C-alpha positions as CSV (number, residue, x, y, z in Angstrom):
1,M,15.9,-2.5,-8.8
2,D,15.1,-6.0,-10.1
3,V,11.4,-6.5,-9.8
4,R,9.9,-10.0,-10.6
5,V,6.2,-10.7,-10.9
6,C,4.3,-13.9,-11.6
7,F,1.0,-13.7,-13.5
8,L,-1.0,-16.7,-12.5
9,G,-4.3,-17.6,-14.2
10,D,-6.2,-19.3,-16.9
11,S,-6.4,-19.0,-20.7
12,F,-6.9,-15.2,-20.6
13,T,-3.6,-14.9,-18.8
14,A,-2.1,-17.2,-21.5
15,G,-3.4,-14.9,-24.2
16,V,-5.5,-17.5,-26.0
17,G,-7.1,-16.1,-29.1
18,D,-4.4,-13.4,-29.6
19,P,-2.4,-14.2,-32.8
20,T,0.5,-12.1,-31.5
21,G,0.7,-14.1,-28.3
22,A,0.9,-11.0,-26.1
23,G,-2.6,-11.3,-24.6
24,W,-3.1,-8.7,-21.8
25,V,0.0,-9.6,-19.7
26,G,2.4,-8.5,-22.5
27,P,1.0,-5.0,-22.9
28,V,0.8,-4.5,-19.1
29,A,4.5,-5.5,-18.7
30,A,5.5,-3.3,-21.6
31,V,3.8,-0.3,-20.0
32,A,5.6,-0.9,-16.8
33,R,9.0,-1.2,-18.5
34,R,8.4,2.0,-20.4
35,A,7.6,3.7,-17.1
36,G,11.1,2.8,-15.9
37,W,10.6,-0.5,-14.1
38,E,13.2,-3.2,-14.3
39,L,10.5,-5.8,-14.5
40,T,10.7,-9.5,-15.2
41,A,7.1,-10.8,-15.9
42,Y,6.4,-14.5,-15.8
43,G,3.2,-15.5,-17.6
44,L,1.8,-18.6,-15.9
45,G,-1.6,-19.1,-17.5
46,V,-3.0,-22.6,-18.0
47,R,-6.1,-23.3,-20.1
48,R,-9.2,-24.4,-18.1
49,D,-7.5,-23.8,-14.8
50,T,-9.9,-22.9,-11.9
51,S,-9.0,-21.0,-8.8
52,V,-8.4,-24.3,-7.1
53,D,-6.0,-25.4,-9.8
54,V,-4.1,-22.2,-9.5
55,A,-3.9,-22.5,-5.7
56,R,-2.5,-26.0,-6.0
57,R,0.4,-25.0,-8.3
58,F,0.9,-21.5,-7.0
59,L,3.7,-22.0,-4.5
60,A,5.7,-24.5,-6.6
61,E,5.7,-22.3,-9.7
62,A,6.1,-18.9,-7.9
63,S,8.9,-20.1,-5.6
64,W,11.1,-21.0,-8.5
65,R,10.7,-17.6,-10.1
66,L,10.5,-15.2,-7.2
67,R,14.0,-15.4,-6.1
68,D,17.4,-13.7,-6.9
69,G,15.6,-10.3,-7.4
70,N,15.0,-7.4,-5.1
71,R,11.2,-7.2,-5.0
72,Y,8.5,-9.7,-5.8
73,G,4.8,-9.7,-6.7
74,V,2.0,-12.0,-7.7
75,V,-0.9,-11.2,-10.0
76,V,-3.8,-13.6,-9.9
77,A,-6.4,-13.7,-12.6
78,V,-9.0,-16.5,-12.2
79,G,-12.7,-17.1,-11.9
80,L,-14.4,-17.7,-15.2
81,N,-13.6,-21.4,-15.3
82,D,-15.0,-21.8,-11.8
83,V,-18.5,-20.8,-13.0
84,V,-18.6,-22.9,-16.2
85,L,-21.4,-25.5,-15.9
86,V,-20.5,-29.2,-16.1
87,D,-23.5,-31.5,-15.9
88,G,-25.5,-28.6,-14.7
89,R,-23.2,-27.7,-11.8
90,R,-20.5,-25.0,-11.5
91,R,-17.0,-26.5,-11.8
92,V,-16.1,-24.9,-8.4
93,A,-18.6,-23.8,-5.8
94,R,-18.5,-20.1,-4.7
95,D,-17.2,-20.7,-1.2
96,R,-14.5,-23.1,-2.4
97,S,-13.4,-20.6,-5.1
98,L,-13.1,-17.8,-2.6
99,T,-11.3,-20.0,-0.1
100,A,-8.8,-20.9,-2.8
101,L,-8.1,-17.3,-3.6
102,A,-7.7,-16.5,0.1
103,E,-5.2,-19.3,0.4
104,V,-3.1,-17.9,-2.4
105,L,-3.2,-14.3,-1.0
106,D,-2.4,-15.5,2.5
107,A,0.5,-17.6,1.3
108,A,1.9,-14.7,-0.8
109,A,1.7,-12.4,2.2
110,A,3.4,-14.9,4.4
111,R,6.4,-14.8,2.0
112,G,6.5,-11.1,1.6
113,W,5.1,-11.1,-2.0
114,A,2.8,-8.3,-2.9
115,A,-0.5,-9.5,-4.5
116,L,-2.9,-8.0,-7.1
117,V,-6.1,-9.7,-8.3
118,V,-7.8,-9.4,-11.7
119,G,-11.4,-10.5,-11.9
120,P,-13.0,-12.7,-14.6
121,P,-14.0,-10.8,-17.8
122,P,-17.5,-11.1,-19.4
123,V,-18.0,-13.5,-22.3
124,S,-20.6,-14.0,-25.0
125,R,-22.7,-16.4,-22.9
126,A,-24.9,-14.3,-20.6
127,G,-25.3,-16.9,-17.9
128,E,-21.6,-17.4,-17.5
129,S,-21.0,-13.7,-17.5
130,A,-23.6,-13.2,-14.7
131,R,-22.1,-16.0,-12.6
132,A,-18.6,-14.5,-13.2
133,A,-19.8,-11.1,-12.1
134,D,-21.1,-12.6,-8.8
135,R,-17.8,-14.5,-8.3
136,S,-15.9,-11.3,-9.0
137,A,-17.8,-9.5,-6.3
138,G,-16.8,-12.2,-3.8
139,M,-13.2,-12.0,-5.0
140,A,-13.2,-8.2,-4.5
141,A,-14.4,-8.7,-0.9
142,E,-11.6,-11.2,-0.2
143,C,-9.1,-8.7,-1.6
144,G,-10.6,-5.8,0.4
145,A,-10.3,-7.7,3.6
146,R,-6.6,-8.0,3.0
147,S,-5.9,-4.6,1.4
148,V,-5.1,-6.3,-1.9
149,P,-5.8,-4.3,-5.0
150,F,-8.5,-5.7,-7.3
151,V,-9.3,-5.0,-10.9
152,D,-12.9,-5.4,-11.9
153,T,-13.2,-6.3,-15.6
154,A,-17.0,-6.4,-15.8
155,G,-17.1,-3.1,-17.6
156,L,-15.8,-4.9,-20.7
157,A,-19.4,-6.0,-21.3
158,D,-20.0,-2.4,-22.5
159,D,-16.8,-2.3,-24.6
160,A,-17.7,-2.7,-28.3
161,V,-14.3,-3.9,-29.3
162,W,-14.2,-6.6,-26.6
163,V,-17.7,-7.7,-27.2
164,A,-17.2,-8.0,-31.0
165,E,-13.9,-9.9,-30.8
166,V,-15.2,-12.3,-28.2
167,A,-18.3,-13.0,-30.4
168,A,-16.2,-13.4,-33.5
169,G,-13.9,-15.9,-31.7
170,D,-14.9,-18.8,-29.5
171,A,-17.4,-16.8,-27.4
172,Y,-14.8,-16.6,-24.6
173,H,-11.5,-15.1,-25.9
174,P,-10.9,-11.9,-27.8
175,S,-8.2,-11.2,-30.3
176,T,-5.4,-8.6,-30.1
177,R,-7.5,-5.4,-29.7
178,G,-9.8,-7.0,-27.2
179,Y,-6.9,-8.0,-25.0
180,A,-5.6,-4.4,-25.3
181,R,-8.9,-3.2,-23.8
182,L,-8.4,-5.6,-20.9
183,A,-4.8,-4.5,-20.5
184,A,-6.0,-0.9,-20.4
185,L,-8.1,-1.7,-17.3
186,V,-5.2,-3.4,-15.6
187,E,-2.4,-1.0,-16.5
188,P,-3.1,1.9,-14.1
189,V,-3.8,-0.3,-11.2
190,F,-0.7,-2.4,-11.9
191,L,1.5,0.7,-12.0
192,R,0.1,2.1,-8.8
193,W,0.5,-1.4,-7.2
194,L,4.1,-1.6,-8.2
195,A,4.8,1.8,-6.7
196,A,2.8,1.4,-3.5
197,H,3.1,-2.3,-2.7
198,V,5.9,-4.0,-4.6
199,A,8.8,-1.5,-4.6
200,P,7.9,1.9,-3.3
201,S,11.4,3.2,-3.7
202,C,11.3,2.6,-7.5
203,P,9.9,5.0,-10.2
204,E,7.0,7.1,-9.2
205,V,3.6,6.8,-11.0
206,P,2.3,10.1,-12.5
């Protein structure tokens, strides 16, 4: 069965900082393929994109890719850019950020596309990490109201590899091993999501 999934997000989705270019999307897709899924994964990460930016481009980009297959899904990974301060203010207010996410999830549901959301990861700047955690809690609530799976990445704050690689880089993005730690959080949820929400007649998840 031909399964096609769009991964929409920001620089983390694009794998910025990873010299291999795989980021976290590449390993997640690879695990699914090894599990027997006929998966086409479209990486649609754009640096500095907020939830509002992703909502604006979502339908145009996804519609071109989620066709001609058998089953379709959307993974949305946003949030950190929303809470970055510009002139002392968050780039996107909390309510607007959550509304943008809701718009994407509702539009996906209306088209029969299964959705999964990945929360913003912690970074080296404590203030931004705290604001990201708060935004992540709101995102989880939006997902819960729609029975959409959500991956909380806040635990990476206690992961020595993630913390070290982010600190050694630009204070935001890890290198290859750090992205592998993020992928490890997403992979089990992604596999269950494929089986339960995208194509339940495809390979079973152990």
